[in-house]
N, C-alpha and C positions, 0 to 999 in steps of 0.2 A: 338487749334485744338478740335473742339467739335463735337463728333460722338458717334454713337451708336457701332462703330466698328473702326477698323484702316484704312479699305479700304471700298469704297462705293460699295460692292457687294452683290448680291441676297442671300439668304439662301443656295440656291442650289449650287452656285458657292463657298460659303464659306465652304461647306461641302467638296467640292473638294479639297479646300486649305488645311483644315485640314488633310484631308486623305494623301495629298500628303507630309505634313509634320510629319505625325506619323511614316512614314517609314524610316525616316532619322537617324541621330545620336540620341542617348538618350537624350530627353531634360531634362534640369535641373529643379528639382522640384521648385515650387512656390505655393503662396497661396495669397488670398485678404483677406484684413484687413480693414472694413470700420470704420473710426474714427470720431464717432460722440457723443457729449457730453451727450445728452439725445435723444436716437432714438424715444421714445414714445412721447415725446414733439414735436418733430421735423417731425413725421409721416414716420419715415425710418423703424420702426420695422419690417412692412410686407413688405417693399422693401427688406432688408436684407434677409429676410427668403425666400423670393421667389429668390432672387440670389443664395442663398446658394443651394437650391433645384435644379435650373437649372444648376449649375457648378458641382454637385456632380456626375453627369454621366461621367464627363470628370476627376473625381479624383481631382478636385481643391478646397481645403478646404476654408471656408468662415468664418471669425470670425468678432466680434465686440470689438472694444477697445474706452474707453474715451480718449480724447487728453492727459491728464495728466499720464495714464497708457501706453500710446504708447512709445516703445522703439525700435524705426528702426533700429538704430545703431546696436542693438543685432539680428536683423532679416532680413539680406538681402534678404532672399527669399521671402519676402512679397511685393506686390504692396498695397500701402496705399491709400485709398480712403477718400477724405475729401470734406465735404459740405460747410465748412466755409474756406475762403480763407486766413484767419490769422492762422487756425490750420493747412492748407495746407504748408504755409510758415515756419511754425515751424518743421514740419515734414521734410522738405527740408533741413532745417538748420542743422538737427540732422543725415542728411545722408540717409533719407528714399527715396525709389522709390515712387513718389507721383504724383497722379492724381487726379483732382476734379471730382464731380459728381454733376449734376443738377437733382432736383426733383421738385414737385409741390410748395413746401414751400420755395425755395432758387432760383427760376429760374432767377432772377434778378442779380445774384452774378456774378463778374468778377473775374477770377483766372489769375491775371497777373503773367506771367513768366513761366506758366505750359506747358508743351508740349502737355499734353492730358487732355482733360476735357469730361467726359462722360455723355450723356443724357439718363436718363432711364436706370440706370445701371443694373437693374435686368433683362434686355432684351439684354444685351451685352454677347456675345458668348465666351468662355474660350480662343479661339484662339486670339481675339483681346485684350483681357487682358494680355495674354502672350507676345504678340509682343509688347504692351506697355512697360510691365515690361523689357523684354529682351532690348529694346532700351535704356531704362534708366539704365540698368544695364552695358551695353556696350557688350552686347551678340550679335553676328551675327545672323540674321534671316536664317533658313533653308527655301529656296524657293521651292526647288522641289527635288524629290528623283526619280531617274531612276533606271533601272535594274542594272546598273554598276557604277552610278555616284550620287554624292550628289551635288546639286547646292546651294550654300549659299553665303551670303554677304561676301565681302572681308574683311579682317582684316589687320592691320599694320603688324601682324606677318607673314602674307602671302608673304610679299614684298621680304624676302630671297629667297623663292622658285621661285619667277617671275624672279630674276636675275640670278638663276641658269638655267631656262627655256630659258632666252634671250642670254646665253652665246654662243648659236649656231648662227653663223652669218646668216644661212638661215630664222631665226625667223623675221628678219627685212627687207627681201627682198621686201615684198609686204606691210608692215605696220610699222608704228612707233614704236620706241623701248621705254625703260624707261629712266627716267632722268638718266645723267651721274652720279651724286651723290646720292648714295642710300638714304641720309637723305632727299634729295628733295623729293624723291619718297614716303617716308614714311609721311612727312608733306602734300603732295599732297593726299595720301590715307585717312589719318585723316581728312582732310577738305571735301573729297568726301563722306566718311561716314556720316558726320554730315550734309553736305548741299545737298547731291543728295540722298542718302538713306533716311535721315530723313525728307527731304520735299516731294520728289517725291514718295518713297517708292518702287521704281525699280532703276534699273541701271545695270552695268556690274558685274557679279558675278563670284566667284571663283568655279572652278570645281575639286571636291576632288573624288578620286577613291574610292568606297566603300570597296573593297578588302584589301586595304592597308593604306588608309588615305592620300595617296600622292596627293599633288596639282598638277595637270597635265595641267591646262590652265585656261582660263577665256571666259566667254560668257554672253550675256545679251543685253539690251536696253541701247540706248543713244539718246539724241536730239542734232543733229548738227546744229549750226547756219545756217541760210538761207533755212532751210528745215521744211516742216510741219509734215511731218511723223516721227515717231520714228524709230531709226536704230538698226538693228541686227548686233552685232559684235561678233567674235568668234577667240579664238586663242587655239591650242592644242600644247604642246611640242613636239619637234622632236622626242623624244622617244616613244611617244604614238600616232603618225600618222600612219593613214593607218589602224586602227583598228575600225574604226566606231564611235568613240567617240564623235567627232564634230556633226555629223547627230543625234546621240541619245541624245546630249544635246541640239542642235538647235531644233529639232522637239519637245521636251518638253518645252522649253522656248518659242517657237512660240505659242503653244497650250495655255500656261499660260497667254501670252499675249493677245490671242484671246477670251478665256473664262474668265479669272480672271480681267485683267487689261481692256478688252474690246476695244483693238485697233482696229479701223475699217482697218487698213492698215499698214504694215510694209515694211521698205526698207532696202537694203543692198547696200552698196558701194564697188564695187571690181575693182581693176585694171585689164585692159583687158589681161595682160600676166598672170593674176593668173588663171590659168586654172583649178587648182583643186578647189579653191573656187568657181569658175563659176559653175562647174559641181554639187557641193553641193548645191549651190543656186537653180538650176533647179530640184533637186531632191527633195527639200525642197518644191516645188511649186511655186518659184518666176518666174516672167518674166521680160524679159529685157524691160526697159522703155526708156533710152536715156543715152548719154554721158554727164558727168558734170565735172565743174573743181571746186576743193575744196581746201581750205587752208590746209596745213601740217605743223606740228611741231608748233603749235601757241605760245608755251611758250619759243621757241628758246633754248631749251637744259636745262633751269634752271627755277625752279618753284619760282615765286616771293613770297617774304615775306611780311607780312601785311605792306601796305603803300608803297611798293617798285613797281616801274613801270620800265619794261625793254623793250629794243627796240631791235629788230633783224630783218634781213631781211626777207621779206614775202616770203613763197615758196608754190607753187601750184602743184598740181598734176590732172591728168586725170584720171577719174573713169567711169566705167559703173554703172548706177542706175538700180537696181532690185527692182521689187516691188510685194508684194503678198498682194491681195485684200480680205476682210474679211465682209465688208459692216458694217453699222451702227450697234452697239450694239454687236459687235463681230461676 
């Protein structure tokens, strides 16, 4: 991934995302370390100085180390930026959270195996650097903060809380439940973090109550096979239903999808008997589009391991498709 940031958003939209994240859980401290053998010869001195000046306003320290002096194993709080692919691989081998960077003198370099390569690193904002460091550190991204909720990426540690929520039989009246084996759910969640969050930058997220840190549900976006539009999904545990949490979370998430992710349209699929969710969709601005048939329980109750193929009877359900239109550009 070569980018001036993590997501292709305008500076105005980036400011909104930073503002939203700043009101969440206290972020872990981190810094930037440029790892360059001879910054003067490489033409990097001014670049590093500009990066330090730009990031200072956000309280992000920037330093320079020669490759031989770098000790990433002793500084997990640092995101190391290397302009030489060989140096980058050494840093990775030592456990460093490492990204490549491109400038006028190394633009033809290829950083094989790195998740992030930044172009013009002196122009990259603090939030994008933090997002890269968090992803490489296994720290979930805080997506949004509302009056009462924190919307953040799901972690494997959340799975136990989800099973507590789904113990109530009513939770699966209109939606699929979890895998029967919690270990299947944890493997699925681990793959989801890597393959969905890591590649798309969005997905279905965990909802935590700010007052006590309790996990109370999930909400977010997904892509369903056979449909062009992204889909809004949401789930609130029985103990917290009827208190406006679903609407609070979904309104913020829809605004995020429109303003930051720039989705032109979002759909929601709801069973006709699910009157509560239908009323919520209407309050959120969705309009009824059509009735559709979709496949349910695609894994057959068990999450396949690598190389494993499972066969289970196909099961389909009837749903009402609701749509909210934003137009091109959000």
